[in-house]
Wavefront OBJ file of the C-alpha trace (Angstrom):
o trace
v 258.573 -92.151 -105.822
v 257.402 -93.685 -108.884
v 253.754 -93.541 -107.596
v 254.189 -89.705 -107.357
v 255.544 -89.545 -110.993
v 252.753 -91.900 -112.284
v 250.102 -89.633 -110.779
v 251.908 -86.474 -111.872
v 251.991 -88.012 -115.556
v 248.265 -88.955 -115.442
v 247.394 -85.794 -114.245
v 248.779 -84.079 -117.063
v 247.356 -86.793 -119.610
v 243.927 -86.272 -117.765
v 244.045 -82.260 -118.846
v 243.618 -83.829 -122.414
v 241.217 -86.776 -122.067
v 239.117 -86.229 -118.846
v 238.202 -89.559 -117.257
v 235.452 -88.053 -114.973
v 237.493 -89.610 -111.921
v 236.958 -87.568 -108.866
v 237.548 -87.603 -104.896
v 239.974 -90.526 -104.395
v 240.615 -91.433 -100.978
v 243.053 -94.415 -99.945
v 241.560 -96.774 -97.193
v 243.266 -96.395 -93.558
v 244.992 -100.027 -94.089
v 246.504 -98.540 -97.360
v 245.191 -101.501 -99.538
v 242.332 -99.850 -101.373
v 241.542 -96.613 -102.968
v 237.945 -95.781 -103.482
v 236.858 -92.691 -106.054
v 234.050 -91.491 -107.843
v 233.802 -92.231 -111.916
v 230.790 -90.642 -113.648
v 228.610 -90.294 -110.447
v 229.280 -93.766 -109.153
v 231.599 -95.339 -106.427
v 234.381 -97.677 -107.340
v 237.135 -99.435 -105.571
v 240.733 -100.553 -106.930
v 243.549 -102.218 -105.160
v 246.596 -99.907 -104.429
v 248.771 -102.278 -106.342
v 246.500 -101.842 -108.899
v 244.167 -103.920 -111.073
v 240.368 -104.031 -112.116
v 238.323 -101.356 -110.531
v 234.972 -102.702 -108.757
v 231.668 -100.414 -109.123
v 229.718 -100.334 -105.901
v 227.239 -97.904 -106.437
v 224.829 -97.901 -109.215
v 221.843 -95.507 -109.134
v 220.576 -92.369 -110.909
v 221.990 -90.201 -108.130
v 225.375 -88.548 -108.327
v 227.389 -90.793 -105.561
v 230.290 -88.768 -104.399
v 233.053 -88.031 -101.744
v 233.984 -91.504 -100.595
v 235.380 -91.594 -97.140
v 236.531 -94.855 -95.221
v 235.908 -95.798 -91.906
v 238.926 -96.145 -89.728
v 238.882 -99.616 -89.852
v 238.581 -99.759 -93.550
v 235.432 -102.001 -93.483
v 232.899 -99.238 -94.619
v 232.594 -96.547 -96.993
v 230.453 -93.497 -96.480
v 229.566 -91.528 -99.456
v 226.880 -88.844 -100.549
v 224.211 -89.131 -103.029
v 222.875 -86.142 -102.704
v 223.681 -83.013 -100.610
v 221.386 -84.277 -97.543
v 221.760 -87.699 -97.636
v 224.730 -89.912 -96.473
v 224.887 -93.832 -97.343
v 227.390 -96.206 -96.453
v 228.465 -99.199 -98.400
v 229.714 -102.223 -95.938
v 232.627 -104.236 -97.735
v 231.963 -107.518 -96.191
v 228.162 -107.793 -96.992
v 228.374 -105.894 -100.250
v 225.158 -103.679 -99.211
v 224.527 -100.124 -99.200
v 222.691 -98.730 -96.232
v 221.234 -95.406 -95.446
v 222.449 -93.337 -92.479
v 219.707 -90.931 -91.087
v 221.444 -87.386 -91.083
l 1 2 3 4 5 6 7 8 9 10 11 12 13 14 15 16 17 18 19 20 21 22 23 24 25 26 27 28 29 30 31 32 33 34 35 36 37 38 39 40 41 42 43 44 45 46 47 48 49 50 51 52 53 54 55 56 57 58 59 60 61 62 63 64 65 66 67 68 69 70 71 72 73 74 75 76 77 78 79 80 81 82 83 84 85 86 87 88 89 90 91 92 93 94 95 96 97
């Protein structure tokens, strides 16, 4: 319940102070949140803490989607590309679309 209240309070505050955070996705194992911030993908533990930037490039990376095993994050840097981030190797790979 407190998490819902916190999200609601954050949403109200964001109306006046936009943070450019979009497309939040909770990992299937429930431990990590992936989100877009100013065109890059970040992750943060569900319990809170420091966010880790996992992409950095001139494209506007968006829409992170977790793999069912929570080991990869797929995202779209453009409308016609899909990339994956492998959490164990900390590497980004292009997928043929």
